[in-house]
Wavefront OBJ file of the C-alpha trace (Angstrom):
o trace
v -52.174 29.280 -7.033
v -51.198 32.890 -7.453
v -51.782 35.388 -4.699
v -54.254 38.195 -4.993
v -51.390 40.721 -5.038
v -49.722 38.857 -7.891
v -52.918 38.999 -9.943
v -53.436 42.691 -9.207
v -49.876 43.588 -10.229
v -50.230 41.530 -13.421
v -53.473 43.297 -14.354
v -52.054 46.747 -13.528
v -49.043 46.151 -15.761
v -51.242 44.787 -18.541
v -53.602 47.764 -18.415
v -50.790 50.322 -18.330
v -48.882 48.629 -21.156
v -52.028 48.611 -23.289
v -52.500 52.342 -22.911
v -48.802 53.056 -23.558
v -48.762 50.970 -26.747
v -51.915 52.642 -27.987
v -50.474 56.087 -27.274
v -46.862 55.596 -28.398
v -47.023 53.355 -31.488
v -48.917 54.564 -34.573
v -51.116 51.918 -36.185
v -49.931 52.887 -39.677
v -46.352 51.829 -38.900
v -46.541 49.059 -36.308
v -50.038 47.714 -36.865
v -52.506 47.476 -34.005
v -50.578 46.282 -30.956
v -52.572 44.520 -28.250
v -51.398 43.141 -24.934
v -53.007 39.714 -24.742
v -51.394 38.454 -21.556
v -48.708 39.269 -19.016
v -47.005 36.287 -17.400
v -45.431 37.520 -14.190
v -42.739 35.565 -12.357
v -43.499 34.510 -8.798
v -40.908 36.915 -7.372
v -42.302 39.807 -9.477
v -38.837 40.438 -10.948
v -39.604 39.542 -14.586
v -42.589 39.459 -16.895
v -43.249 38.045 -20.336
v -45.658 40.222 -22.301
v -47.585 38.392 -25.029
v -48.354 40.938 -27.730
v -50.720 40.455 -30.642
v -50.126 42.494 -33.772
v -53.006 43.032 -36.169
v -51.818 44.151 -39.573
v -49.732 43.122 -42.532
v -46.736 40.809 -42.082
v -44.454 43.830 -42.476
v -46.351 45.713 -39.764
v -46.098 42.672 -37.466
v -42.343 42.519 -37.975
v -41.915 46.261 -37.467
v -44.207 46.319 -34.436
v -42.339 43.591 -32.579
v -38.971 45.081 -33.545
v -40.059 48.502 -32.257
v -41.225 47.003 -28.971
v -37.938 45.210 -28.408
v -35.931 48.256 -29.448
v -37.814 50.569 -27.078
v -38.216 48.057 -24.243
v -36.277 50.116 -21.690
v -38.283 53.273 -22.412
v -41.580 51.394 -22.225
v -40.500 49.751 -18.981
v -39.655 53.125 -17.426
v -43.033 54.517 -18.517
v -44.800 51.597 -16.859
v -42.630 52.016 -13.735
v -43.642 55.655 -13.419
v -47.342 54.772 -13.675
v -47.360 51.587 -11.575
v -45.618 52.150 -8.264
v -43.814 48.984 -7.162
v -40.707 48.353 -5.108
v -39.117 46.618 -8.105
v -40.370 46.990 -11.648
v -40.368 43.614 -13.416
v -37.978 43.231 -16.358
v -40.250 43.119 -19.423
v -39.764 40.772 -22.356
v -42.028 41.070 -25.395
v -43.116 37.943 -27.270
v -45.387 37.690 -30.308
v -48.645 35.964 -29.406
v -49.836 33.810 -32.264
v -52.993 32.644 -30.470
v -55.304 34.692 -32.696
v -53.680 33.376 -35.875
v -53.869 29.786 -34.588
v -57.515 30.261 -33.641
v -58.334 31.648 -37.082
v -56.566 28.689 -38.702
v -58.606 26.231 -36.610
v -61.806 27.976 -37.709
v -60.712 27.763 -41.361
v -60.067 24.015 -41.011
v -63.496 23.475 -39.436
v -65.144 25.395 -42.284
v -63.243 23.287 -44.858
v -64.397 20.085 -43.164
v -68.008 21.290 -43.069
v -67.906 22.179 -46.789
v -66.358 18.812 -47.707
v -68.763 16.699 -45.623
v -71.881 15.465 -47.443
v -75.123 17.013 -46.183
v -76.997 14.847 -43.704
v -80.378 13.634 -44.872
v -83.440 14.108 -42.729
v -84.592 11.031 -40.807
v -87.527 9.192 -42.364
v -90.773 9.061 -40.374
l 1 2 3 4 5 6 7 8 9 10 11 12 13 14 15 16 17 18 19 20 21 22 23 24 25 26 27 28 29 30 31 32 33 34 35 36 37 38 39 40 41 42 43 44 45 46 47 48 49 50 51 52 53 54 55 56 57 58 59 60 61 62 63 64 65 66 67 68 69 70 71 72 73 74 75 76 77 78 79 80 81 82 83 84 85 86 87 88 89 90 91 92 93 94 95 96 97 98 99 100 101 102 103 104 105 106 107 108 109 110 111 112 113 114 115 116 117 118 119 120 121 122 123
């Protein structure tokens, strides 16, 4: 179980990253970048940031590339806003959870369309 401090640091980093991404990356170029989750190591030295990108496949590619290219700058911006003894080393990873969820919903809809309608019980 994670400590209360661990959870608070994780949420602070997530909130600050969200505002930085919204402010620094234009939607027209990188798509809409969202911070879905921050997985923080137990020693608070590293963090994996799961980022969702809403947009075209080209925008997704450009958005993730821009994040990885500007990782050090983003990390320093977070460090200046969130005061910690050691700022965790950030690593950005594409979060495909939304795409997987949409695919599951599509499969369920296909199954419902293919299934014969149930007849009403006879009284």
